[in-house]
C-alpha positions as CSV (number, residue, x, y, z in Angstrom):
1,M,87.4,18.2,24.7
2,T,86.3,14.8,23.3
3,T,82.9,13.2,23.8
4,E,84.6,10.4,25.8
5,E,86.0,13.0,28.3
6,L,82.6,14.6,28.6
7,K,80.9,11.2,29.3
8,T,83.6,10.5,32.1
9,I,83.0,14.0,33.7
10,L,79.2,13.4,33.7
11,A,79.6,10.1,35.4
12,Q,81.7,11.6,38.2
13,A,79.2,14.5,38.6
14,E,76.3,12.1,38.9
15,R,78.3,10.1,41.6
16,G,78.3,13.5,43.6
17,D,81.9,14.9,42.6
18,V,81.4,18.7,43.2
19,P,84.4,19.6,41.1
20,S,83.0,17.7,38.3
21,M,79.8,19.5,38.7
22,I,81.6,22.9,38.6
23,R,83.5,21.7,35.4
24,L,80.1,20.9,33.9
25,T,78.8,24.3,34.5
26,H,81.7,25.8,32.9
27,I,81.5,23.4,29.8
28,Y,77.7,23.9,29.2
29,G,78.0,27.7,30.1
30,E,81.2,28.6,28.1
31,N,82.3,25.9,25.7
32,E,81.2,26.7,22.1
33,G,81.0,23.0,21.3
34,Y,78.7,22.0,24.0
35,L,76.8,25.3,24.9
36,D,73.7,24.4,26.6
37,Y,72.1,26.8,29.2
38,S,69.4,24.3,30.4
39,Q,72.2,21.8,31.3
40,A,74.4,24.6,32.9
41,L,71.4,25.6,35.1
42,K,70.7,22.0,35.8
43,W,74.2,21.4,37.4
44,F,74.2,24.9,38.9
45,L,71.0,24.0,40.9
46,T,72.7,20.6,41.9
47,L,75.8,22.5,43.2
48,I,73.4,24.6,45.2
49,Q,71.8,21.5,46.7
50,A,75.3,20.2,47.4
51,E,76.2,23.4,49.2
52,F,73.0,23.1,51.2
53,N,73.9,19.6,52.3
54,F,77.4,20.7,53.0
55,H,76.2,23.5,55.4
56,K,73.5,21.3,57.4
57,Q,73.8,23.4,60.5
58,A,71.8,26.1,58.7
59,Q,68.8,23.8,58.7
60,Y,67.7,24.8,55.2
61,D,64.2,23.6,54.2
62,Q,62.8,22.8,50.9
63,K,60.9,26.1,50.6
64,L,64.3,28.0,50.7
65,L,65.7,25.5,48.2
66,K,62.6,26.1,46.1
67,K,63.1,29.9,46.1
68,V,66.7,29.7,45.1
69,T,65.8,27.4,42.5
70,D,63.1,29.7,41.1
71,C,65.6,32.5,41.0
72,V,68.0,30.3,39.1
73,L,65.4,29.2,36.6
74,S,64.3,32.9,36.0
75,A,67.6,33.3,34.2
76,K,66.3,32.3,30.7
77,D,69.4,33.4,28.7
78,E,72.7,35.4,29.2
79,S,70.9,38.8,29.5
80,D,69.2,37.5,32.7
81,V,72.4,36.3,34.4
82,P,73.2,39.7,36.3
83,G,69.5,39.9,37.7
84,M,69.8,36.1,39.0
85,F,73.1,36.8,40.8
86,Q,71.8,40.2,42.3
87,K,68.9,38.1,43.8
88,L,71.4,35.8,45.4
89,N,73.7,38.7,46.5
90,M,76.4,37.4,44.0
91,Q,78.2,39.4,41.4
92,P,79.5,37.5,38.2
93,A,83.1,38.0,37.1
94,S,81.9,38.7,33.7
95,S,78.5,39.3,32.1
96,R,79.5,37.6,28.9
97,S,79.0,34.1,30.2
98,L,76.8,32.2,32.8
99,F,79.6,30.7,34.8
100,P,83.0,32.5,34.2
101,T,86.1,30.5,35.1
102,S,87.1,32.8,38.1
103,I,83.9,31.8,40.0
104,Y,84.2,28.9,42.5
105,F,81.9,27.7,45.3
106,S,84.2,28.7,48.0
107,S,83.3,29.6,51.6
108,S,82.7,33.2,50.5
109,V,80.3,32.2,47.9
110,A,78.6,30.0,50.4
111,K,78.4,32.8,52.9
112,N,76.9,34.9,50.3
113,T,74.5,32.3,49.2
114,I,73.4,31.8,52.9
115,S,72.8,35.5,53.6
116,A,70.8,35.6,50.3
117,I,68.9,32.5,51.5
118,Y,68.0,34.4,54.9
119,R,66.7,37.3,52.8
120,I,64.6,35.0,50.8
121,E,63.3,33.4,54.0
122,K,62.1,36.8,55.2
123,E,60.5,37.3,51.8
124,L,58.9,34.0,52.3
125,Q,57.5,34.8,55.7
126,E,56.1,37.9,54.3
127,E,54.6,35.9,51.4
128,E,53.4,33.4,54.1
129,R,51.7,36.4,56.0
130,I,50.3,37.7,52.8
131,A,48.9,34.1,52.0
132,K,47.4,33.8,55.4
133,V,45.6,37.1,54.9
134,K,44.6,35.8,51.4
135,K,43.5,32.4,53.0
136,A,41.5,34.3,55.5
137,E,39.9,36.5,52.9
138,A,39.3,33.3,50.8
139,E,37.7,31.7,53.7
140,A,35.5,34.7,54.2
141,A,34.7,34.6,50.6
142,A,34.0,30.9,50.8
143,K,31.8,31.5,53.9
144,R,29.9,34.2,51.9
145,A,29.8,31.9,49.0
146,E,28.6,29.0,51.3
147,D,26.0,31.3,52.8
148,A,25.0,32.4,49.2
149,R,24.9,28.7,48.3
150,K,22.8,27.8,51.1
151,K,20.4,30.8,50.5
152,A,20.4,29.7,46.8
153,E,19.7,26.0,47.8
154,A,16.8,27.4,50.2
155,E,15.5,29.4,47.5
156,A,15.8,26.5,45.2
157,R,14.0,24.3,47.7
158,E,11.3,26.9,47.9
159,A,11.3,27.2,44.1
160,E,11.1,23.3,43.9
161,A,8.2,23.2,46.4
162,K,6.4,25.8,44.3
163,A,7.3,23.9,41.3
164,R,5.8,20.7,42.8
165,Q,2.8,22.7,43.8
166,A,2.5,24.1,40.3
167,E,3.0,20.5,38.9
168,A,0.3,19.1,41.3
169,E,-2.0,22.0,40.2
170,A,-1.1,21.2,36.6
171,K,-1.7,17.5,37.2
172,R,-5.1,18.3,38.8
173,A,-5.8,20.6,35.9
174,E,-4.8,18.0,33.6
175,E,-6.9,15.5,35.2
176,A,-9.8,17.8,35.2
177,R,-9.2,18.5,31.5
178,K,-9.1,14.7,30.8
179,K,-12.2,14.3,32.9
180,A,-13.9,16.9,30.9
181,E,-12.6,15.5,27.6
182,A,-13.8,11.8,28.8
183,E,-17.4,13.4,29.7
184,A,-17.4,15.0,26.4
185,E,-16.3,11.8,24.6
186,A,-18.9,10.0,26.5
187,K,-21.6,12.5,25.7
188,K,-20.6,12.4,22.0
189,A,-20.6,8.5,22.3
190,E,-24.0,8.5,23.9
191,E,-25.3,11.0,21.2
192,A,-23.7,8.9,18.4
193,R,-25.3,5.7,20.1
194,K,-28.6,7.4,20.1
195,K,-28.2,8.5,16.6
196,A,-27.2,4.9,15.5
197,E,-30.2,3.7,17.4
198,A,-32.5,6.1,15.7
199,E,-30.9,5.3,12.3
200,A,-31.3,1.7,13.1
201,E,-34.8,2.0,14.0
202,L,-35.4,3.9,10.7
203,T,-33.5,1.4,8.8
204,R,-35.7,-1.3,10.6
205,R,-38.8,0.6,9.7
206,K,-37.7,1.0,6.1
207,A,-36.8,-2.8,5.9
208,E,-40.2,-3.7,7.4
209,E,-41.9,-1.3,4.9
210,E,-39.8,-2.8,2.2
211,E,-40.7,-6.3,3.4
212,R,-44.4,-5.3,3.5
213,R,-44.2,-4.1,0.0
214,R,-42.3,-7.0,-1.2
215,K,-44.9,-9.5,0.4
216,E,-47.6,-7.2,-1.2
217,E,-45.8,-7.4,-4.5
218,E,-45.5,-11.2,-4.1
219,R,-49.1,-11.5,-3.3
220,R,-49.9,-9.3,-6.2
221,R,-47.7,-11.3,-8.5
222,E,-49.2,-14.6,-7.1
223,E,-52.7,-13.3,-7.7
224,E,-51.6,-12.2,-11.2
225,R,-49.9,-15.6,-11.7
226,I,-53.0,-17.5,-10.6
227,R,-55.1,-15.1,-12.8
228,K,-53.0,-15.7,-15.7
229,E,-52.8,-19.5,-15.0
230,E,-56.5,-19.4,-14.8
231,E,-56.9,-17.4,-18.0
232,A,-54.3,-19.7,-19.6
233,R,-56.2,-22.8,-18.4
234,R,-59.5,-21.3,-19.6
235,K,-58.0,-20.5,-22.8
236,A,-56.2,-23.9,-23.1
237,E,-59.6,-25.3,-22.4
238,E,-61.1,-23.1,-24.9
239,E,-58.6,-23.9,-27.4
240,E,-58.8,-27.6,-26.6
241,R,-62.6,-27.3,-27.0
242,R,-62.1,-25.6,-30.2
243,R,-59.5,-28.1,-31.4
244,K,-61.9,-30.8,-30.6
245,E,-64.6,-29.0,-32.4
246,L,-62.3,-28.5,-35.3
247,E,-61.3,-32.1,-35.2
248,R,-64.9,-33.1,-35.0
249,Q,-65.8,-30.6,-37.9
250,E,-62.7,-31.8,-39.8
251,M,-63.7,-35.6,-39.2
252,E,-67.3,-34.7,-40.2
253,W,-66.1,-32.7,-43.1
254,R,-63.7,-35.5,-44.1
255,A,-66.5,-38.1,-43.7
256,M,-68.8,-36.0,-45.6
257,M,-66.2,-35.3,-48.4
258,K,-65.4,-39.0,-48.3
259,Q,-69.1,-39.9,-48.7
260,N,-69.6,-37.2,-51.3
261,I,-66.5,-37.8,-53.4
262,E,-66.5,-41.5,-53.5
263,E,-70.3,-41.9,-54.1
264,D,-71.5,-42.2,-57.7
265,Y,-74.1,-39.6,-58.6
266,E,-76.2,-39.1,-61.8
267,Y,-75.5,-35.3,-61.5
268,G,-72.6,-33.7,-59.6
269,A,-72.2,-33.9,-55.9
270,F,-70.8,-30.6,-55.7
271,N,-73.3,-28.2,-57.9
272,P,-72.7,-24.6,-58.5
273,N,-74.4,-23.6,-55.3
274,S,-72.2,-25.8,-53.1
275,F,-69.9,-24.6,-50.3
276,L,-66.7,-25.3,-52.1
277,S,-64.2,-22.5,-52.7
278,D,-62.0,-22.0,-55.7
279,H,-59.4,-24.7,-54.5
280,L,-59.8,-28.0,-52.9
281,D,-57.4,-30.5,-51.4
282,I,-59.1,-33.8,-51.4
283,P,-58.8,-35.4,-47.9
284,D,-56.3,-38.3,-47.7
285,C,-59.1,-40.6,-46.5
286,V,-60.6,-40.5,-50.0
287,T,-59.8,-43.7,-52.0
288,K,-61.7,-42.7,-55.2
289,I,-63.6,-40.0,-56.9
290,G,-67.0,-41.1,-57.8
291,A,-68.8,-40.6,-61.0
292,H,-70.2,-37.0,-61.6
293,A,-68.6,-36.0,-58.3
294,F,-67.4,-32.5,-59.3
295,E,-69.7,-32.3,-62.5
296,S,-70.5,-28.6,-63.3
297,C,-68.6,-27.5,-60.0
298,W,-67.0,-24.1,-60.0
299,L,-63.6,-25.3,-58.5
300,T,-60.7,-23.8,-60.5
301,S,-58.0,-26.1,-58.8
302,I,-57.8,-29.3,-57.1
303,Y,-55.2,-31.6,-55.7
304,I,-55.8,-35.6,-55.6
305,P,-53.7,-37.1,-52.9
306,D,-52.0,-40.6,-52.9
307,S,-54.8,-42.3,-51.3
308,V,-57.1,-41.7,-54.5
309,L,-56.7,-44.9,-56.7
310,A,-59.5,-44.1,-59.3
311,I,-61.3,-41.4,-60.9
312,G,-64.9,-42.2,-62.2
313,E,-66.9,-41.3,-65.1
314,S,-67.6,-37.6,-65.8
315,A,-65.9,-36.7,-62.4
316,F,-65.0,-33.3,-63.7
317,T,-67.4,-33.0,-66.7
318,H,-68.5,-29.4,-67.3
319,S,-66.5,-28.0,-64.4
320,A,-64.7,-24.8,-64.2
321,I,-61.4,-26.7,-63.3
322,R,-58.3,-24.9,-64.7
323,C,-55.5,-27.0,-62.8
324,I,-55.6,-30.3,-61.4
325,G,-52.8,-32.1,-59.5
326,I,-52.8,-35.9,-59.7
327,S,-50.5,-38.3,-57.5
328,G,-48.8,-41.0,-58.9
329,S,-50.9,-43.6,-57.1
330,V,-53.9,-43.2,-59.3
331,Q,-54.4,-46.3,-61.3
332,Y,-57.6,-45.8,-63.3
333,I,-59.1,-42.6,-64.8
334,A,-62.5,-43.1,-66.7
335,P,-62.5,-42.2,-70.4
336,N,-64.8,-39.3,-70.0
337,A,-63.6,-38.0,-66.6
338,F,-62.5,-34.6,-68.0
339,D,-65.1,-34.2,-70.8
340,S,-66.1,-30.7,-71.6
341,C,-63.5,-29.1,-69.3
342,L,-63.3,-25.9,-71.2
343,F,-61.1,-24.0,-68.8
344,L,-58.6,-26.9,-68.1
345,E,-55.1,-25.5,-68.7
346,Q,-52.8,-27.8,-66.8
347,I,-52.7,-31.4,-65.4
348,M,-49.8,-31.9,-62.9
349,I,-48.3,-35.2,-62.3
350,P,-45.1,-36.5,-60.5
351,K,-42.0,-36.6,-62.5
352,G,-41.5,-39.8,-64.4
353,T,-45.2,-40.9,-64.4
354,K,-46.3,-39.3,-67.7
355,Q,-46.2,-42.8,-69.6
356,H,-48.3,-44.2,-66.8
357,F,-51.0,-41.6,-67.2
358,L,-50.9,-41.7,-71.1
359,Q,-52.0,-45.4,-70.9
360,M,-55.3,-44.4,-69.2
361,E,-58.4,-43.7,-71.4
362,G,-59.3,-40.6,-69.5
363,I,-56.0,-38.6,-70.3
364,K,-56.1,-39.3,-74.1
365,G,-56.4,-36.1,-76.1
366,L,-54.8,-34.1,-73.1
367,E,-51.2,-35.0,-73.6
368,S,-50.4,-31.1,-74.2
369,L,-51.9,-30.3,-70.7
370,I,-49.6,-32.7,-68.8
371,V,-46.7,-31.1,-66.7
372,E,-44.3,-33.2,-64.8
373,E,-43.2,-31.8,-61.4
């Protein structure tokens, strides 16, 4: 058989042609080329449905049809085919194939099918009774389950009430705990405040003590400053008095020296018993050295300033003078100014003034003692 022929048969069977349906069961159940048991069972069920429709006086319902269908579908392969026909009170012509060629859906087959359906109906009634019993048992079990559920709900509500009560007690306990903690914290805060106040008071007292000490120290320092200022003032006044006294003495000394040095004497103004030390710087107020001023004087060195312009006769005769410094402003030296100066070793004059001094009568014979600085 070709594919086109099979398509034609399928189209006729789908339009309700019973012979085409029977032929398809043969094709799918026996033909080696198109062997397909699922298709064979499909078209066998279709034939049964057509048989039911043909015998409408039997008033077959869908449950019977489902029972027959289940019997047919229980045949999974060729080994289950005999059992299927036994359930439907039908015998196959051959156990080799599902639909042998010799079986047709004639009136006898329909009769056998209907009797099998009646038997199945009784089985269904028994099953319905069993189902009612099971339903009653299930309802009783459901009632017992409902009662158990209600009891469980009641117990759950009771447990929930207890839980709410426990929660309320826990809440009260938590509030009490929080209150106790708040009181403890408040107590700690109060203690901390008192402690802080005490520390602040101690700090304030320390600060006051420090301020008192600071003021005392400032007062002591002020008194010390005033004392030192007073001492400094007295010292300054004393220094000023001494300075003025020294200035007065200096002025008196200078005036005395000026008078003694510049005045001409017959015999030395500064005899061996005078107050002069070994060295003398003649004050710059002196303009001349008078005659016999330092005659027989024990001075060993003397410096003559620029203010002195002349040295008189026998000014240093018989003196112990060893070194004398003469400024370049001296214009006149008496011829016998240095007579009998047995200890005279050096006459110091400014550099470049030697010729100036050699022209003076009082220096003649003393050239070897002249030293230019």
